[in-house]
Biopython code that builds the backbone (N, CA, C, O; Angstrom):
import numpy as np
from Bio.PDB.StructureBuilder import StructureBuilder

atoms = [
    (1, "MET", "N", (33.390, 26.544, 20.661)),
    (1, "MET", "CA", (32.523, 26.413, 21.820)),
    (1, "MET", "C", (32.441, 24.959, 22.287)),
    (1, "MET", "O", (32.515, 24.682, 23.484)),
    (2, "GLN", "N", (32.289, 24.034, 21.336)),
    (2, "GLN", "CA", (32.185, 22.624, 21.709)),
    (2, "GLN", "C", (33.489, 22.107, 22.302)),
    (2, "GLN", "O", (33.475, 21.314, 23.244)),
    (3, "GLN", "N", (34.609, 22.553, 21.755)),
    (3, "GLN", "CA", (35.908, 22.114, 22.268)),
    (3, "GLN", "C", (36.076, 22.490, 23.739)),
    (3, "GLN", "O", (36.552, 21.683, 24.538)),
    (4, "GLU", "N", (35.686, 23.709, 24.093)),
    (4, "GLU", "CA", (35.825, 24.158, 25.475)),
    (4, "GLU", "C", (34.936, 23.346, 26.406)),
    (4, "GLU", "O", (35.347, 23.014, 27.518)),
    (5, "LEU", "N", (33.733, 23.023, 25.970)),
    (5, "LEU", "CA", (32.830, 22.220, 26.791)),
    (5, "LEU", "C", (33.380, 20.812, 27.012)),
    (5, "LEU", "O", (33.292, 20.265, 28.111)),
    (6, "ILE", "N", (33.940, 20.246, 25.970)),
    (6, "ILE", "CA", (34.478, 18.884, 26.085)),
    (6, "ILE", "C", (35.700, 18.877, 27.003)),
    (6, "ILE", "O", (35.832, 17.990, 27.846)),
    (7, "TRP", "N", (36.594, 19.853, 26.848)),
    (7, "TRP", "CA", (37.759, 19.933, 27.735)),
    (7, "TRP", "C", (37.334, 20.202, 29.171)),
    (7, "TRP", "O", (37.924, 19.661, 30.106)),
    (8, "GLY", "N", (36.322, 21.025, 29.349)),
    (8, "GLY", "CA", (35.802, 21.281, 30.686)),
    (8, "GLY", "C", (35.218, 20.025, 31.307)),
    (8, "GLY", "O", (35.383, 19.783, 32.503)),
    (9, "TYR", "N", (34.533, 19.223, 30.493)),
    (9, "TYR", "CA", (33.974, 17.960, 30.982)),
    (9, "TYR", "C", (35.081, 16.996, 31.401)),
    (9, "TYR", "O", (34.971, 16.338, 32.436)),
    (10, "LEU", "N", (36.138, 16.910, 30.612)),
    (10, "LEU", "CA", (37.254, 16.033, 30.962)),
    (10, "LEU", "C", (37.946, 16.486, 32.241)),
    (10, "LEU", "O", (38.347, 15.654, 33.054)),
    (11, "LEU", "N", (38.088, 17.786, 32.427)),
    (11, "LEU", "CA", (38.668, 18.294, 33.676)),
    (11, "LEU", "C", (37.756, 18.025, 34.866)),
    (11, "LEU", "O", (38.235, 17.720, 35.958)),
    (12, "LEU", "N", (36.433, 18.136, 34.661)),
    (12, "LEU", "CA", (35.487, 17.792, 35.716)),
    (12, "LEU", "C", (35.610, 16.320, 36.093)),
    (12, "LEU", "O", (35.585, 15.977, 37.275)),
    (13, "CYS", "N", (35.741, 15.453, 35.098)),
    (13, "CYS", "CA", (35.913, 14.017, 35.363)),
    (13, "CYS", "C", (37.201, 13.760, 36.136)),
    (13, "CYS", "O", (37.213, 12.958, 37.071)),
    (14, "LEU", "N", (38.274, 14.425, 35.759)),
    (14, "LEU", "CA", (39.542, 14.262, 36.470)),
    (14, "LEU", "C", (39.414, 14.714, 37.920)),
    (14, "LEU", "O", (39.920, 14.053, 38.827)),
    (15, "LEU", "N", (38.745, 15.829, 38.136)),
    (15, "LEU", "CA", (38.538, 16.325, 39.495)),
    (15, "LEU", "C", (37.684, 15.356, 40.311)),
    (15, "LEU", "O", (38.024, 15.026, 41.447)),
    (16, "LEU", "N", (36.579, 14.905, 39.730)),
    (16, "LEU", "CA", (35.695, 13.988, 40.452)),
    (16, "LEU", "C", (36.371, 12.649, 40.731)),
    (16, "LEU", "O", (36.121, 12.037, 41.769)),
    (17, "ALA", "N", (37.215, 12.194, 39.829)),
    (17, "ALA", "CA", (37.883, 10.904, 40.011)),
    (17, "ALA", "C", (38.929, 10.948, 41.117)),
    (17, "ALA", "O", (39.168, 9.942, 41.785)),
    (18, "THR", "N", (39.552, 12.105, 41.314)),
    (18, "THR", "CA", (40.612, 12.179, 42.317)),
    (18, "THR", "C", (40.132, 12.646, 43.690)),
    (18, "THR", "O", (40.839, 12.451, 44.679)),
    (19, "LEU", "N", (38.959, 13.252, 43.774)),
    (19, "LEU", "CA", (38.481, 13.794, 45.053)),
    (19, "LEU", "C", (38.433, 12.781, 46.195)),
    (19, "LEU", "O", (38.863, 13.120, 47.298)),
    (20, "PRO", "N", (37.940, 11.565, 45.999)),
    (20, "PRO", "CA", (37.888, 10.648, 47.149)),
    (20, "PRO", "C", (39.254, 10.320, 47.732)),
    (20, "PRO", "O", (39.351, 9.946, 48.901)),
    (21, "TRP", "N", (40.299, 10.452, 46.946)),
    (21, "TRP", "CA", (41.623, 10.038, 47.397)),
    (21, "TRP", "C", (42.419, 11.171, 48.021)),
    (21, "TRP", "O", (43.344, 10.911, 48.789)),
    (22, "VAL", "N", (42.089, 12.418, 47.716)),
    (22, "VAL", "CA", (42.919, 13.529, 48.200)),
    (22, "VAL", "C", (42.328, 14.254, 49.398)),
    (22, "VAL", "O", (42.979, 15.140, 49.952)),
    (23, "THR", "N", (41.130, 13.911, 49.809)),
    (23, "THR", "CA", (40.515, 14.591, 50.942)),
    (23, "THR", "C", (39.878, 13.580, 51.894)),
    (23, "THR", "O", (39.442, 12.508, 51.474)),
    (24, "ASN", "N", (39.830, 13.931, 53.167)),
    (24, "ASN", "CA", (39.167, 13.087, 54.153)),
    (24, "ASN", "C", (37.719, 13.494, 54.374)),
    (24, "ASN", "O", (37.066, 12.991, 55.288)),
    (25, "ARG", "N", (37.221, 14.385, 53.559)),
    (25, "ARG", "CA", (35.817, 14.780, 53.654)),
    (25, "ARG", "C", (34.983, 13.870, 52.763)),
    (25, "ARG", "O", (35.371, 13.553, 51.639)),
    (26, "LEU", "N", (33.851, 13.461, 53.275)),
    (26, "LEU", "CA", (32.929, 12.624, 52.516)),
    (26, "LEU", "C", (32.042, 13.535, 51.690)),
    (26, "LEU", "O", (31.259, 14.305, 52.246)),
    (27, "PHE", "N", (32.150, 13.459, 50.378)),
    (27, "PHE", "CA", (31.415, 14.305, 49.427)),
    (27, "PHE", "C", (31.640, 15.797, 49.700)),
    (27, "PHE", "O", (30.744, 16.616, 49.490)),
    (28, "LEU", "N", (32.819, 16.132, 50.159)),
    (28, "LEU", "CA", (33.249, 17.498, 50.463)),
    (28, "LEU", "C", (32.397, 18.164, 51.534)),
    (28, "LEU", "O", (32.477, 19.381, 51.700)),
    (29, "ALA", "N", (31.588, 17.410, 52.262)),
    (29, "ALA", "CA", (30.688, 18.004, 53.245)),
    (29, "ALA", "C", (30.949, 17.492, 54.660)),
    (29, "ALA", "O", (30.966, 18.281, 55.605)),
    (30, "ILE", "N", (31.149, 16.196, 54.818)),
    (30, "ILE", "CA", (31.254, 15.591, 56.140)),
    (30, "ILE", "C", (32.718, 15.306, 56.444)),
    (30, "ILE", "O", (33.369, 14.542, 55.732)),
    (31, "LYS", "N", (33.230, 15.921, 57.499)),
    (31, "LYS", "CA", (34.628, 15.728, 57.886)),
    (31, "LYS", "C", (34.770, 14.400, 58.614)),
    (31, "LYS", "O", (34.082, 14.152, 59.605)),
    (32, "LEU", "N", (35.660, 13.548, 58.124)),
    (32, "LEU", "CA", (35.958, 12.270, 58.752)),
    (32, "LEU", "C", (37.407, 12.280, 59.223)),
    (32, "LEU", "O", (38.266, 12.904, 58.600)),
    (33, "THR", "N", (37.668, 11.592, 60.315)),
    (33, "THR", "CA", (39.053, 11.518, 60.774)),
    (33, "THR", "C", (39.860, 10.595, 59.867)),
    (33, "THR", "O", (41.000, 10.899, 59.518)),
    (34, "ARG", "N", (39.257, 9.454, 59.485)),
    (34, "ARG", "CA", (39.896, 8.519, 58.550)),
    (34, "ARG", "C", (38.827, 7.959, 57.637)),
    (34, "ARG", "O", (37.724, 7.632, 58.074)),
    (35, "LYS", "N", (39.160, 7.854, 56.383)),
    (35, "LYS", "CA", (38.241, 7.235, 55.430)),
    (35, "LYS", "C", (38.818, 5.889, 55.030)),
    (35, "LYS", "O", (39.976, 5.801, 54.622)),
    (36, "SER", "N", (38.019, 4.849, 55.145)),
    (36, "SER", "CA", (38.477, 3.523, 54.755)),
    (36, "SER", "C", (38.444, 3.398, 53.228)),
    (36, "SER", "O", (37.873, 4.231, 52.525)),
    (37, "PHE", "N", (39.066, 2.346, 52.753)),
    (37, "PHE", "CA", (39.085, 2.098, 51.314)),
    (37, "PHE", "C", (37.677, 1.866, 50.781)),
    (37, "PHE", "O", (37.364, 2.271, 49.662)),
    (38, "VAL", "N", (36.836, 1.226, 51.560)),
    (38, "VAL", "CA", (35.452, 0.967, 51.139)),
    (38, "VAL", "C", (34.695, 2.277, 50.977)),
    (38, "VAL", "O", (33.989, 2.465, 49.985)),
    (39, "ILE", "N", (34.832, 3.180, 51.934)),
    (39, "ILE", "CA", (34.158, 4.477, 51.856)),
    (39, "ILE", "C", (34.682, 5.270, 50.670)),
    (39, "ILE", "O", (33.903, 5.887, 49.942)),
    (40, "ARG", "N", (35.996, 5.259, 50.468)),
    (40, "ARG", "CA", (36.572, 5.969, 49.326)),
    (40, "ARG", "C", (36.077, 5.381, 48.007)),
    (40, "ARG", "O", (35.795, 6.122, 47.066)),
    (41, "SER", "N", (35.971, 4.062, 47.934)),
    (41, "SER", "CA", (35.499, 3.414, 46.708)),
    (41, "SER", "C", (34.031, 3.719, 46.433)),
    (41, "SER", "O", (33.653, 3.956, 45.286)),
    (42, "LEU", "N", (33.209, 3.716, 47.467)),
    (42, "LEU", "CA", (31.795, 4.063, 47.280)),
    (42, "LEU", "C", (31.633, 5.519, 46.860)),
    (42, "LEU", "O", (30.804, 5.837, 46.006)),
    (43, "GLU", "N", (32.418, 6.393, 47.455)),
    (43, "GLU", "CA", (32.386, 7.801, 47.060)),
    (43, "GLU", "C", (32.830, 7.944, 45.608)),
    (43, "GLU", "O", (32.249, 8.720, 44.849)),
    (44, "TRP", "N", (33.854, 7.198, 45.225)),
    (44, "TRP", "CA", (34.334, 7.218, 43.845)),
    (44, "TRP", "C", (33.243, 6.752, 42.884)),
    (44, "TRP", "O", (33.074, 7.335, 41.813)),
    (45, "ALA", "N", (32.496, 5.698, 43.260)),
    (45, "ALA", "CA", (31.423, 5.189, 42.403)),
    (45, "ALA", "C", (30.311, 6.225, 42.240)),
    (45, "ALA", "O", (29.762, 6.372, 41.148)),
    (46, "VAL", "N", (29.980, 6.932, 43.295)),
    (46, "VAL", "CA", (28.962, 7.985, 43.191)),
    (46, "VAL", "C", (29.452, 9.096, 42.275)),
    (46, "VAL", "O", (28.689, 9.601, 41.451)),
    (47, "TYR", "N", (30.707, 9.479, 42.407)),
    (47, "TYR", "CA", (31.270, 10.509, 41.531)),
    (47, "TYR", "C", (31.315, 10.028, 40.077)),
    (47, "TYR", "O", (31.121, 10.827, 39.161)),
    (48, "ALA", "N", (31.565, 8.748, 39.859)),
    (48, "ALA", "CA", (31.548, 8.211, 38.490)),
    (48, "ALA", "C", (30.146, 8.322, 37.900)),
    (48, "ALA", "O", (29.988, 8.665, 36.728)),
    (49, "PHE", "N", (29.135, 8.035, 38.704)),
    (49, "PHE", "CA", (27.749, 8.163, 38.246)),
    (49, "PHE", "C", (27.416, 9.623, 37.935)),
    (49, "PHE", "O", (26.745, 9.906, 36.942)),
    (50, "ILE", "N", (27.881, 10.550, 38.775)),
    (50, "ILE", "CA", (27.653, 11.972, 38.529)),
    (50, "ILE", "C", (28.332, 12.404, 37.233)),
    (50, "ILE", "O", (27.763, 13.176, 36.460)),
    (51, "ALA", "N", (29.544, 11.909, 36.992)),
    (51, "ALA", "CA", (30.258, 12.242, 35.764)),
    (51, "ALA", "C", (29.523, 11.692, 34.540)),
    (51, "ALA", "O", (29.467, 12.346, 33.498)),
    (52, "LEU", "N", (28.961, 10.492, 34.670)),
    (52, "LEU", "CA", (28.192, 9.915, 33.565)),
    (52, "LEU", "C", (26.942, 10.750, 33.278)),
    (52, "LEU", "O", (26.608, 10.996, 32.119)),
    (53, "MET", "N", (26.265, 11.179, 34.321)),
    (53, "MET", "CA", (25.082, 12.025, 34.145)),
    (53, "MET", "C", (25.462, 13.362, 33.499)),
    (53, "MET", "O", (24.742, 13.860, 32.634)),
    (54, "ALA", "N", (26.578, 13.934, 33.912)),
    (54, "ALA", "CA", (27.043, 15.187, 33.309)),
    (54, "ALA", "C", (27.387, 14.981, 31.837)),
    (54, "ALA", "O", (27.137, 15.856, 31.008)),
    (55, "GLY", "N", (27.965, 13.820, 31.513)),
    (55, "GLY", "CA", (28.269, 13.506, 30.116)),
    (55, "GLY", "C", (27.018, 13.385, 29.274)),
    (55, "GLY", "O", (26.974, 13.863, 28.140)),
    (56, "TRP", "N", (26.000, 12.745, 29.830)),
    (56, "TRP", "CA", (24.728, 12.658, 29.101)),
    (56, "TRP", "C", (24.128, 14.040, 28.886)),
    (56, "TRP", "O", (23.616, 14.340, 27.808)),
    (57, "GLY", "N", (24.193, 14.877, 29.910)),
    (57, "GLY", "CA", (23.679, 16.240, 29.777)),
    (57, "GLY", "C", (24.443, 17.038, 28.740)),
    (57, "GLY", "O", (23.847, 17.786, 27.965)),
    (58, "LEU", "N", (25.753, 16.886, 28.719)),
    (58, "LEU", "CA", (26.570, 17.582, 27.728)),
    (58, "LEU", "C", (26.256, 17.081, 26.324)),
    (58, "LEU", "O", (26.158, 17.875, 25.388)),
    (59, "GLU", "N", (26.100, 15.774, 26.173)),
    (59, "GLU", "CA", (25.765, 15.215, 24.863)),
    (59, "GLU", "C", (24.410, 15.733, 24.378)),
    (59, "GLU", "O", (24.253, 16.071, 23.205)),
    (60, "TYR", "N", (23.446, 15.792, 25.274)),
    (60, "TYR", "CA", (22.128, 16.289, 24.894)),
    (60, "TYR", "C", (22.190, 17.771, 24.530)),
    (60, "TYR", "O", (21.514, 18.210, 23.599)),
    (61, "GLN", "N", (22.988, 18.533, 25.251)),
    (61, "GLN", "CA", (23.119, 19.955, 24.963)),
    (61, "GLN", "C", (23.792, 20.189, 23.613)),
    (61, "GLN", "O", (23.407, 21.098, 22.878)),
    (62, "LEU", "N", (24.797, 19.373, 23.284)),
    (62, "LEU", "CA", (25.547, 19.578, 22.044)),
    (62, "LEU", "C", (24.842, 19.018, 20.817)),
    (62, "LEU", "O", (24.927, 19.601, 19.736)),
    (63, "THR", "N", (24.141, 17.885, 20.972)),
    (63, "THR", "CA", (23.556, 17.229, 19.798)),
    (63, "THR", "C", (22.037, 17.248, 19.773)),
    (63, "THR", "O", (21.442, 17.048, 18.714)),
    (64, "GLY", "N", (21.401, 17.481, 20.898)),
    (64, "GLY", "CA", (19.943, 17.479, 20.942)),
    (64, "GLY", "C", (19.344, 16.112, 21.186)),
    (64, "GLY", "O", (18.123, 15.982, 21.275)),
    (65, "SER", "N", (20.179, 15.083, 21.297)),
    (65, "SER", "CA", (19.693, 13.730, 21.593)),
    (65, "SER", "C", (20.798, 12.958, 22.307)),
    (65, "SER", "O", (21.945, 13.399, 22.371)),
    (66, "ILE", "N", (20.428, 11.801, 22.838)),
    (66, "ILE", "CA", (21.397, 10.937, 23.505)),
    (66, "ILE", "C", (21.463, 9.627, 22.732)),
    (66, "ILE", "O", (20.458, 8.930, 22.592)),
    (67, "GLN", "N", (22.640, 9.298, 22.233)),
    (67, "GLN", "CA", (22.836, 8.054, 21.496)),
    (67, "GLN", "C", (22.704, 6.858, 22.430)),
    (67, "GLN", "O", (23.162, 6.909, 23.571)),
    (68, "SER", "N", (22.098, 5.813, 21.966)),
    (68, "SER", "CA", (22.072, 4.581, 22.759)),
    (68, "SER", "C", (23.433, 3.891, 22.619)),
    (68, "SER", "O", (24.014, 3.854, 21.534)),
    (69, "GLN", "N", (23.921, 3.356, 23.715)),
    (69, "GLN", "CA", (25.233, 2.714, 23.742)),
    (69, "GLN", "C", (25.098, 1.296, 24.270)),
    (69, "GLN", "O", (24.191, 0.991, 25.044)),
    (70, "ASP", "N", (25.999, 0.447, 23.846)),
    (70, "ASP", "CA", (26.056, -0.913, 24.377)),
    (70, "ASP", "C", (26.934, -0.934, 25.614)),
    (70, "ASP", "O", (27.508, 0.082, 26.005)),
    (71, "TRP", "N", (27.030, -2.119, 26.230)),
    (71, "TRP", "CA", (27.757, -2.252, 27.486)),
    (71, "TRP", "C", (29.233, -1.945, 27.332)),
    (71, "TRP", "O", (29.865, -1.509, 28.294)),
    (72, "GLU", "N", (29.803, -2.157, 26.161)),
    (72, "GLU", "CA", (31.232, -1.918, 25.961)),
    (72, "GLU", "C", (31.594, -0.448, 26.192)),
    (72, "GLU", "O", (32.655, -0.140, 26.735)),
    (73, "PHE", "N", (30.718, 0.434, 25.783)),
    (73, "PHE", "CA", (30.952, 1.864, 25.983)),
    (73, "PHE", "C", (31.028, 2.192, 27.467)),
    (73, "PHE", "O", (31.912, 2.931, 27.899)),
    (74, "TYR", "N", (30.107, 1.646, 28.243)),
    (74, "TYR", "CA", (30.067, 1.961, 29.666)),
    (74, "TYR", "C", (31.241, 1.341, 30.417)),
    (74, "TYR", "O", (31.743, 1.934, 31.372)),
    (75, "VAL", "N", (31.677, 0.171, 30.003)),
    (75, "VAL", "CA", (32.843, -0.445, 30.642)),
    (75, "VAL", "C", (34.101, 0.361, 30.337)),
    (75, "VAL", "O", (34.916, 0.600, 31.228)),
    (76, "SER", "N", (34.265, 0.779, 29.088)),
    (76, "SER", "CA", (35.450, 1.571, 28.753)),
    (76, "SER", "C", (35.405, 2.938, 29.438)),
    (76, "SER", "O", (36.449, 3.467, 29.820)),
    (77, "THR", "N", (34.218, 3.514, 29.598)),
    (77, "THR", "CA", (34.086, 4.782, 30.311)),
    (77, "THR", "C", (34.441, 4.609, 31.780)),
    (77, "THR", "O", (35.107, 5.464, 32.366)),
    (78, "LEU", "N", (34.000, 3.510, 32.376)),
    (78, "LEU", "CA", (34.331, 3.235, 33.767)),
    (78, "LEU", "C", (35.844, 3.070, 33.951)),
    (78, "LEU", "O", (36.411, 3.587, 34.913)),
    (79, "PHE", "N", (36.486, 2.361, 33.045)),
    (79, "PHE", "CA", (37.933, 2.186, 33.146)),
    (79, "PHE", "C", (38.678, 3.501, 32.905)),
    (79, "PHE", "O", (39.714, 3.746, 33.523)),
    (80, "MET", "N", (38.163, 4.342, 32.019)),
    (80, "MET", "CA", (38.779, 5.654, 31.815)),
    (80, "MET", "C", (38.680, 6.479, 33.099)),
    (80, "MET", "O", (39.635, 7.158, 33.478)),
    (81, "PHE", "N", (37.529, 6.420, 33.763)),
    (81, "PHE", "CA", (37.359, 7.137, 35.024)),
    (81, "PHE", "C", (38.287, 6.560, 36.091)),
    (81, "PHE", "O", (38.807, 7.292, 36.933)),
    (82, "MET", "N", (38.491, 5.242, 36.049)),
    (82, "MET", "CA", (39.392, 4.595, 36.994)),
    (82, "MET", "C", (40.837, 5.062, 36.768)),
    (82, "MET", "O", (41.566, 5.322, 37.726)),
    (83, "ILE", "N", (41.235, 5.162, 35.528)),
    (83, "ILE", "CA", (42.590, 5.626, 35.214)),
    (83, "ILE", "C", (42.769, 7.071, 35.650)),
    (83, "ILE", "O", (43.849, 7.453, 36.100)),
    (84, "MET", "N", (41.719, 7.879, 35.520)),
    (84, "MET", "CA", (41.803, 9.275, 35.948)),
    (84, "MET", "C", (41.968, 9.399, 37.461)),
    (84, "MET", "O", (42.421, 10.437, 37.944)),
    (85, "SER", "N", (41.613, 8.372, 38.210)),
    (85, "SER", "CA", (41.711, 8.451, 39.667)),
    (85, "SER", "C", (43.110, 8.097, 40.185)),
    (85, "SER", "O", (43.388, 8.301, 41.367)),
    (86, "PHE", "N", (43.985, 7.578, 39.338)),
    (86, "PHE", "CA", (45.310, 7.175, 39.795)),
    (86, "PHE", "C", (46.150, 8.314, 40.359)),
    (86, "PHE", "O", (46.858, 8.083, 41.340)),
    (87, "PRO", "N", (46.121, 9.535, 39.806)),
    (87, "PRO", "CA", (46.914, 10.603, 40.455)),
    (87, "PRO", "C", (46.498, 10.838, 41.905)),
    (87, "PRO", "O", (47.353, 11.084, 42.756)),
    (88, "GLY", "N", (45.210, 10.767, 42.197)),
    (88, "GLY", "CA", (44.759, 10.939, 43.575)),
    (88, "GLY", "C", (45.192, 9.804, 44.470)),
    (88, "GLY", "O", (45.558, 10.032, 45.623)),
    (89, "LEU", "N", (45.159, 8.586, 43.965)),
    (89, "LEU", "CA", (45.597, 7.429, 44.735)),
    (89, "LEU", "C", (47.099, 7.493, 45.010)),
    (89, "LEU", "O", (47.546, 7.173, 46.112)),
    (90, "ILE", "N", (47.865, 7.901, 44.021)),
    (90, "ILE", "CA", (49.306, 8.049, 44.213)),
    (90, "ILE", "C", (49.592, 9.156, 45.220)),
    (90, "ILE", "O", (50.491, 9.023, 46.050)),
    (91, "TYR", "N", (48.829, 10.254, 45.151)),
    (91, "TYR", "CA", (48.983, 11.334, 46.129)),
    (91, "TYR", "C", (48.721, 10.820, 47.539)),
    (91, "TYR", "O", (49.451, 11.160, 48.470)),
    (92, "LEU", "N", (47.682, 10.001, 47.702)),
    (92, "LEU", "CA", (47.364, 9.437, 49.011)),
    (92, "LEU", "C", (48.513, 8.572, 49.517)),
    (92, "LEU", "O", (48.877, 8.664, 50.689)),
    (93, "MET", "N", (49.082, 7.745, 48.667)),
    (93, "MET", "CA", (50.175, 6.868, 49.079)),
    (93, "MET", "C", (51.447, 7.662, 49.375)),
    (93, "MET", "O", (52.189, 7.306, 50.290)),
    (94, "LYS", "N", (51.711, 8.722, 48.622)),
    (94, "LYS", "CA", (52.892, 9.537, 48.857)),
    (94, "LYS", "C", (52.806, 10.309, 50.155)),
    (94, "LYS", "O", (53.837, 10.658, 50.730)),
    (95, "GLN", "N", (51.603, 10.585, 50.633)),
    (95, "GLN", "CA", (51.422, 11.284, 51.902)),
    (95, "GLN", "C", (51.682, 10.388, 53.085)),
    (95, "GLN", "O", (51.743, 10.860, 54.221)),
    (96, "GLY", "N", (51.835, 9.103, 52.841)),
    (96, "GLY", "CA", (52.125, 8.165, 53.906)),
    (96, "GLY", "C", (50.877, 7.650, 54.602)),
    (96, "GLY", "O", (50.965, 6.949, 55.610)),
    (97, "LYS", "N", (49.724, 7.997, 54.068)),
    (97, "LYS", "CA", (48.482, 7.506, 54.656)),
    (97, "LYS", "C", (48.184, 6.141, 54.072)),
    (97, "LYS", "O", (48.243, 5.950, 52.857)),
    (98, "THR", "N", (47.873, 5.214, 54.916)),
    (98, "THR", "CA", (47.527, 3.885, 54.432)),
    (98, "THR", "C", (46.038, 3.839, 54.128)),
    (98, "THR", "O", (45.238, 4.536, 54.754)),
    (99, "VAL", "N", (45.689, 3.030, 53.181)),
    (99, "VAL", "CA", (44.285, 2.846, 52.839)),
    (99, "VAL", "C", (43.781, 1.666, 53.664)),
    (99, "VAL", "O", (44.179, 0.524, 53.436)),
    (100, "ASN", "N", (42.905, 1.949, 54.620)),
    (100, "ASN", "CA", (42.365, 0.892, 55.464)),
    (100, "ASN", "C", (41.387, 0.040, 54.675)),
    (100, "ASN", "O", (40.519, 0.585, 53.993)),
    (101, "PRO", "N", (41.501, -1.287, 54.747)),
    (101, "PRO", "CA", (40.591, -2.130, 53.987)),
    (101, "PRO", "C", (39.158, -2.093, 54.503)),
    (101, "PRO", "O", (38.239, -2.400, 53.744)),
    (102, "ALA", "N", (38.934, -1.731, 55.755)),
    (102, "ALA", "CA", (37.544, -1.722, 56.250)),
    (102, "ALA", "C", (37.228, -0.499, 57.050)),
    (102, "ALA", "O", (36.104, -0.349, 57.531)),
]
sb = StructureBuilder()
sb.init_structure("model")
sb.init_model(0)
sb.init_chain("A")
sb.init_seg("    ")
for serial, (resi, resn, name, xyz) in enumerate(atoms, 1):
    if name == "N":
        sb.init_residue(resn, " ", resi, " ")
    sb.init_atom(name, np.array(xyz, "f"), 0.0, 1.0, " ", f" {name:<3s}", serial, name[0])
structure = sb.get_structure()
């Protein structure tokens, strides 16, 4: 049971990390003609926060408590989420869409 939850969480993180790069919808709700790199990055940061909250919820559900972590844990988690977003970024570049800086 725990294995399935953990794999499901990792797949959720992968989905959330790639969403800003593969769609022109803002948070899957607002249709935009073009999304700038800044908008995509802010959307990515919100999704990273949602993934962190889901991880805390999963940890509490599995163990009954939330371990306190130092800053190193959060930095490595952020970089892991960043690495998970690369397939979406590569997909965006392969489509021939340029990432507007502003």
